[in-house]
C-alpha positions in Angstrom: 3.4 4.5 -8.0 3.4 1.0 -8.6 3.4 -1.0 -5.2 4.2 -5.2 -5.5 0.7 -5.8 -4.9 -0.2 -3.9 -8.7 2.2 -5.7 -10.1 1.5 -8.7 -8.6 -2.3 -8.2 -10.6 -0.9 -6.9 -13.0 1.1 -9.9 -13.8 -2.4 -12.3 -13.0 -3.9 -10.3 -16.1 -1.2 -10.3 -18.6 -0.7 -14.0 -18.2 -3.9 -15.2 -18.9 -4.6 -12.2 -21.6 -6.6 -10.3 -19.2 -8.1 -6.4 -19.6 -7.9 -4.2 -16.4 -12.0 -4.1 -17.1 -11.8 -8.1 -16.3 -10.3 -8.3 -13.3 -12.3 -4.9 -12.0 -15.6 -7.1 -12.9 -14.8 -10.3 -10.8 -13.7 -7.9 -8.2 -16.7 -6.2 -8.1 -15.0 -2.8 -8.5 -14.7 -0.3 -10.9 -11.8 0.0 -13.4 -10.4 3.1 -12.1 -10.4 1.7 -8.2 -8.9 -1.2 -9.2 -5.5 1.1 -11.3 -5.7 3.5 -8.1 -5.1 0.3 -6.2 -2.6 -0.8 -8.1 -0.4 2.5 -8.5 -0.6 2.7 -4.5 -3.0 5.2 -4.0 -5.3 3.2 -2.3 -5.1 0.0 -0.5 -6.7 -3.5 -1.6 -9.4 -4.4 0.4 -8.8 -7.9 2.1 -11.5 -10.0 0.5 -9.5 -9.3 -2.6 -7.6 -11.8 -1.6 -9.9 -14.9 -1.6 -11.8 -14.1 -4.7 -8.4 -13.1 -6.1 -6.9 -16.9 -4.8 -10.3 -18.4 -6.0 -10.4 -16.4 -9.5 -7.0 -17.8 -10.4 -6.7 -20.6 -8.9 -3.0 -19.9 -7.0 -0.7 -22.4 -5.4 0.3 -22.3 -2.2 3.4 -19.6 -3.0 1.3 -17.7 -5.1 -0.1 -17.1 -2.4 2.3 -16.4 -0.1 3.2 -13.9 -2.9 0.2 -12.6 -2.4 -0.1 -12.3 0.9 3.2 -10.2 1.2 2.3 -7.9 -1.7 -1.2 -7.4 0.5 0.6 -6.8 3.4 2.6 -4.1 2.2 0.1 -2.4 0.3 -1.9 -2.3 2.8 0.6 -1.0 5.9 2.6 1.6 2.7 2.6 4.7 4.5 0.3 4.4 7.4 1.4 5.4 10.6 -2.2 4.6 13.3 -2.5 8.6 14.6 -5.4 7.3 16.6 -4.1 7.3 19.4 -2.2 10.5 19.2 -4.4 14.5 20.8 -5.5 16.0 18.4 -2.6 18.9 18.7 0.2 15.8 18.2 -2.1 14.6 15.3 -1.6 18.4 13.7 1.8 18.1 14.6 3.0 15.3 12.7 0.6 15.8 9.2 2.5 19.5 9.0 5.7 17.3 10.1 5.0 15.1 6.6 3.9 17.2 4.7 7.3 19.7 5.2 9.7 16.7 5.3 11.3 16.9 1.7 11.9 20.6 3.0 13.6 19.9 6.1 17.7 19.4 6.3 18.1 15.4 6.9 21.4 16.3 8.8 19.9 18.9 11.2 16.9 16.1 12.1 19.0 13.2 12.4 21.3 14.8 14.9 17.9 16.0 16.7 16.0 12.2 17.0 20.0 11.1 18.0 20.3 14.1 20.5 16.4 13.8 22.1 15.1 10.5 21.0 18.4 8.4 21.0 17.5 7.5 17.2 20.2 6.5 14.9 
């Protein structure tokens, strides 16, 4: 799924008549890796921020937009489970795998009753 970071990068390239290869080369990665980042399958490395700002001469507003897009891309679908026990990690992973088949109304009722979630 294309994310806002991917849209931001594509717009930069299109506005400058560049190919994916050109931006990937500037970032020091393969076209395949950049494509995965743009499509939300990989997260953009934080060091890309300065490279993109310098290479494309971004103004203050574009930098703010880049920062928002990078933050979203780096934090999308992320849950820090480092403090969970191994059994709890497995529980969370199994829950995530089965989420589409769970009755959402029953889940809402459970959460409301057990944890006060709305």
